[in-house]
C-alpha positions as CSV (number, residue, x, y, z in Angstrom):
1,X,-30.0,14.9,-3.1
2,X,-28.1,18.1,-3.8
3,X,-26.8,18.4,-0.2
4,X,-25.4,14.8,-0.4
5,X,-23.8,15.6,-3.8
6,X,-22.2,18.7,-2.2
7,X,-20.9,16.6,0.7
8,X,-19.4,14.1,-1.7
9,X,-17.8,16.8,-3.9
10,X,-16.1,18.7,-1.0
11,X,-13.7,15.9,0.1
12,X,-12.8,15.3,-3.6
13,X,-12.0,19.0,-4.1
14,X,-9.8,19.0,-1.0
15,X,-8.1,15.8,-2.1
16,X,-7.5,17.2,-5.6
17,X,-5.7,20.3,-4.2
18,X,-3.8,18.1,-1.8
19,X,-2.5,16.1,-4.8
20,X,-1.3,19.4,-6.3
21,X,0.9,20.0,-3.2
22,X,-1.2,23.0,-2.4
23,X,1.0,24.3,0.5
24,X,4.1,24.8,-1.6
25,X,2.0,25.9,-4.6
26,X,0.3,28.6,-2.5
27,X,3.7,29.6,-1.0
28,X,5.3,30.2,-4.4
29,X,2.2,32.1,-5.5
30,X,2.3,34.4,-2.5
31,X,6.0,35.0,-3.2
32,X,5.2,36.1,-6.7
33,X,2.4,38.3,-5.6
34,X,4.8,40.1,-3.2
35,X,7.4,40.4,-6.0
36,X,4.9,42.2,-8.2
37,X,5.0,45.1,-5.8
38,X,8.7,45.6,-6.7
39,X,8.1,46.5,-10.3
40,X,5.7,49.0,-12.0
41,X,3.0,46.5,-12.9
42,X,-0.7,47.4,-13.2
43,X,-3.1,45.6,-11.0
44,X,-4.3,43.6,-14.0
45,X,-0.8,42.5,-15.0
46,X,0.1,41.7,-11.4
47,X,-3.0,39.5,-11.1
48,X,-2.5,37.8,-14.4
49,X,1.2,36.9,-13.8
50,X,0.4,35.7,-10.3
51,X,-2.5,33.5,-11.7
52,X,-0.1,32.2,-14.4
53,X,2.4,31.1,-11.7
54,X,-0.4,29.6,-9.6
55,X,-1.8,27.5,-12.4
56,X,1.7,26.4,-13.5
57,X,2.5,25.3,-9.9
58,X,-0.7,23.2,-10.0
59,X,0.5,21.4,-13.1
60,X,3.8,20.5,-11.4
61,X,2.2,19.2,-8.3
62,X,-0.4,17.1,-10.1
63,X,2.2,15.8,-12.5
64,X,4.4,14.8,-9.5
65,X,1.7,12.8,-7.9
66,X,0.6,11.2,-11.2
67,X,4.2,10.0,-11.9
68,X,4.8,8.9,-8.3
69,X,1.5,7.2,-7.5
70,X,3.0,3.7,-7.8
71,X,6.0,4.6,-5.7
72,X,3.8,6.4,-3.1
73,X,1.5,3.3,-3.0
74,X,4.5,1.1,-2.4
75,X,5.7,3.4,0.4
76,X,2.2,3.4,2.0
77,X,1.7,7.1,1.7
78,X,-1.7,7.7,3.1
79,X,-1.3,11.5,2.6
80,X,-1.3,11.0,-1.2
81,X,-4.9,10.9,-2.5
82,X,-3.9,9.3,-5.8
83,X,-1.9,6.5,-4.2
84,X,-4.7,5.8,-1.7
85,X,-7.4,5.8,-4.4
86,X,-9.3,8.7,-2.8
87,X,-9.5,10.5,-6.2
88,X,-9.5,9.0,-9.7
89,X,-6.5,9.3,-12.0
90,X,-8.6,10.7,-14.8
91,X,-9.8,13.6,-12.6
92,X,-6.2,14.6,-11.9
93,X,-5.2,14.2,-15.5
94,X,-8.1,16.4,-16.7
95,X,-7.3,19.0,-14.0
96,X,-3.7,19.1,-15.1
97,X,-4.7,19.7,-18.7
98,X,-7.1,22.5,-17.8
99,X,-4.4,24.2,-15.6
100,X,-1.8,23.8,-18.3
101,X,-4.0,25.5,-20.9
102,X,-4.8,28.3,-18.5
103,X,-1.2,28.7,-17.6
104,X,-0.1,29.2,-21.2
105,X,-2.9,31.7,-21.9
106,X,-2.3,33.6,-18.7
107,X,1.5,33.7,-19.3
108,X,1.2,35.1,-22.8
109,X,-1.4,37.6,-21.6
110,X,1.4,39.6,-19.9
111,X,3.8,39.5,-22.8
112,X,5.9,36.9,-24.6
113,X,9.1,37.7,-22.7
114,X,7.6,36.8,-19.4
115,X,5.8,33.8,-20.9
116,X,9.0,32.4,-22.4
117,X,10.9,32.6,-19.1
118,X,8.0,31.2,-17.1
119,X,7.1,28.3,-19.5
120,X,10.5,27.3,-20.9
121,X,12.7,27.9,-17.9
122,X,10.7,27.9,-14.7
123,X,7.9,25.5,-15.5
124,X,10.0,23.3,-17.7
125,X,12.5,22.9,-14.8
126,X,9.8,21.8,-12.4
127,X,8.5,19.2,-14.8
128,X,12.1,18.0,-15.6
129,X,12.5,17.4,-11.9
130,X,9.4,15.3,-11.8
131,X,10.5,13.4,-14.9
132,X,13.8,12.2,-13.5
133,X,16.2,14.9,-12.4
134,X,14.9,14.3,-8.8
135,X,16.9,11.1,-8.7
136,X,20.2,12.6,-9.9
137,X,23.1,14.6,-8.4
138,X,21.7,17.7,-10.1
139,X,18.3,17.5,-8.4
140,X,19.0,21.0,-7.0
141,X,19.3,22.6,-10.4
142,X,15.5,22.7,-11.3
143,X,14.8,24.4,-8.0
144,X,17.6,26.9,-8.6
145,X,16.3,27.7,-12.1
146,X,12.6,27.7,-11.2
147,X,13.0,30.0,-8.2
148,X,15.8,32.1,-9.7
149,X,13.6,33.0,-12.7
150,X,10.6,34.1,-10.7
151,X,11.8,37.7,-10.4
152,X,12.3,37.8,-14.2
153,X,8.8,36.4,-14.8
154,X,7.4,39.3,-12.9
155,X,9.8,42.1,-14.1
156,X,9.2,41.1,-17.8
157,X,5.5,41.3,-17.3
158,X,5.5,45.1,-16.8
159,X,4.6,47.7,-19.4
160,X,8.3,48.4,-19.7
161,X,9.9,44.9,-19.5
162,X,13.2,44.8,-17.7
163,X,15.5,42.2,-16.3
164,X,15.6,42.0,-12.5
165,X,18.9,42.9,-10.6
166,X,21.4,40.1,-10.2
167,X,21.1,40.0,-6.4
168,X,17.3,39.4,-6.6
169,X,17.9,36.4,-8.9
170,X,20.7,35.0,-6.8
171,X,18.7,35.3,-3.6
172,X,15.7,33.6,-5.1
173,X,17.8,30.8,-6.5
174,X,19.4,30.2,-3.1
175,X,16.0,30.0,-1.5
176,X,14.8,27.5,-4.0
177,X,17.8,25.2,-3.5
178,X,17.4,25.4,0.3
179,X,13.7,24.6,0.0
180,X,14.7,21.5,-2.1
181,X,17.1,20.2,0.6
182,X,14.6,20.8,3.4
183,X,11.6,19.4,1.6
184,X,13.4,16.0,1.1
185,X,14.3,15.5,4.7
186,X,11.0,14.0,5.9
187,X,10.9,11.6,3.0
188,X,14.5,10.2,3.1
189,X,13.5,6.7,4.1
190,X,10.7,6.4,1.6
191,X,12.9,7.8,-1.2
192,X,15.7,5.4,-0.3
193,X,13.3,2.4,-0.4
194,X,12.0,3.4,-3.9
195,X,15.4,4.3,-5.5
196,X,15.2,8.1,-5.4
197,X,18.7,9.4,-4.9
198,X,18.9,13.2,-5.4
199,X,21.8,15.3,-4.2
200,X,20.3,15.6,-0.6
201,X,20.2,11.8,-0.4
202,X,23.8,11.5,-1.5
203,X,25.0,14.1,1.0
204,X,23.0,12.8,3.9
205,X,20.5,14.4,6.3
206,X,22.9,16.3,8.5
207,X,24.9,17.8,5.6
208,X,21.7,18.6,3.7
209,X,20.3,20.4,6.7
210,X,23.4,22.4,7.3
211,X,23.8,23.3,3.6
212,X,20.1,24.4,3.4
213,X,20.5,26.6,6.5
214,X,23.6,28.2,5.0
215,X,21.8,28.9,1.8
216,X,18.8,30.5,3.7
217,X,21.1,32.8,5.6
218,X,23.0,33.6,2.4
219,X,19.8,34.5,0.6
220,X,18.8,36.8,3.5
221,X,22.2,38.5,3.4
222,X,22.1,39.0,-0.4
223,X,18.5,40.4,-0.1
224,X,19.6,42.9,2.6
225,X,23.0,43.9,1.3
226,X,22.8,43.4,-2.4
227,X,21.3,46.8,-3.3
228,X,23.8,48.6,-0.9
229,X,23.9,49.5,2.7
230,X,20.8,48.2,4.4
231,X,18.4,50.5,6.4
232,X,18.2,50.0,10.2
233,X,14.9,48.2,10.1
234,X,16.3,45.4,8.0
235,X,18.4,44.2,10.9
236,X,15.2,43.2,12.6
237,X,14.2,41.1,9.6
238,X,17.7,39.6,9.5
239,X,17.4,38.7,13.2
240,X,14.1,37.0,12.5
241,X,15.6,35.0,9.6
242,X,18.4,33.8,11.9
243,X,15.8,32.5,14.4
244,X,13.9,30.7,11.6
245,X,17.2,29.3,10.3
246,X,17.7,27.7,13.7
247,X,14.3,26.0,13.2
248,X,15.4,24.8,9.8
249,X,18.7,23.4,11.3
250,X,17.2,21.8,14.4
251,X,13.5,21.1,13.6
252,X,12.0,17.8,12.5
253,X,9.3,16.8,10.2
254,X,8.0,19.5,7.9
255,X,9.0,22.3,10.3
256,X,12.3,23.0,8.5
257,X,10.5,23.4,5.2
258,X,7.9,25.7,6.6
259,X,10.7,27.7,8.3
260,X,12.3,28.0,4.8
261,X,9.1,29.3,3.4
262,X,8.8,31.9,6.2
263,X,12.4,33.0,5.5
264,X,11.5,33.3,1.8
265,X,8.6,35.6,2.7
266,X,10.9,37.8,4.8
267,X,13.5,37.8,2.1
268,X,10.9,38.8,-0.5
269,X,9.9,41.6,1.7
270,X,13.5,42.7,1.7
271,X,13.7,42.3,-2.0
272,X,10.5,44.3,-2.7
273,X,11.4,47.2,-0.4
274,X,15.1,47.3,-1.5
275,X,14.4,46.9,-5.2
């Protein structure tokens, strides 16, 4: 009996995390974990702020699929567990509430400054996108704010809270907007059929792809040159970002988005070493 229960629970767990957009959630969490090495955070503070961002990203992903389940069902999205009926709505709602409570507690555990920036700027922007901004010409703005505030969420969690340098915030915001443009490309047709018209949809696929690639390269340049003259090894990292930018420009499906995430990781390496 127990083994059959375990077999039934495992697919539900996988589907639950799938509904949370686990790939992007994990990517943002890894970026924050890397950023914690740029500032003088204790291991405990670094762990807590990373966990706060992780739980916050879970709430954004689950809220997105809850709000979009009818639209996803209309589009025939078999990759959406809520739309396909693979997991019940109540399970996702309960998980979202638990994650939200954990996020608030974890955020304030590293100080009110970091918590305010995370909850009322970063997290609020993500949920504002879900609640309607995704269908407007300012669909890029929540991504710019959410990603741009990540360095501050980390730097304000230290024992000596401080604001991050401007170039770190600018590079992070550019990465976020680029990720938004690239993440919408595979869903253009489904979005058009269900009335979602964010800025990428208004500009078109080719313009969106070109703009995203430009933003990715700009973020890399800011990360490398923002603090001053870059060390020789950083040119190797910049060359790798150019190669990945070509994938973002020419790739199809989810490849451009994953290329953007890879560039983001490289840029965060530059940010952490150059900070």
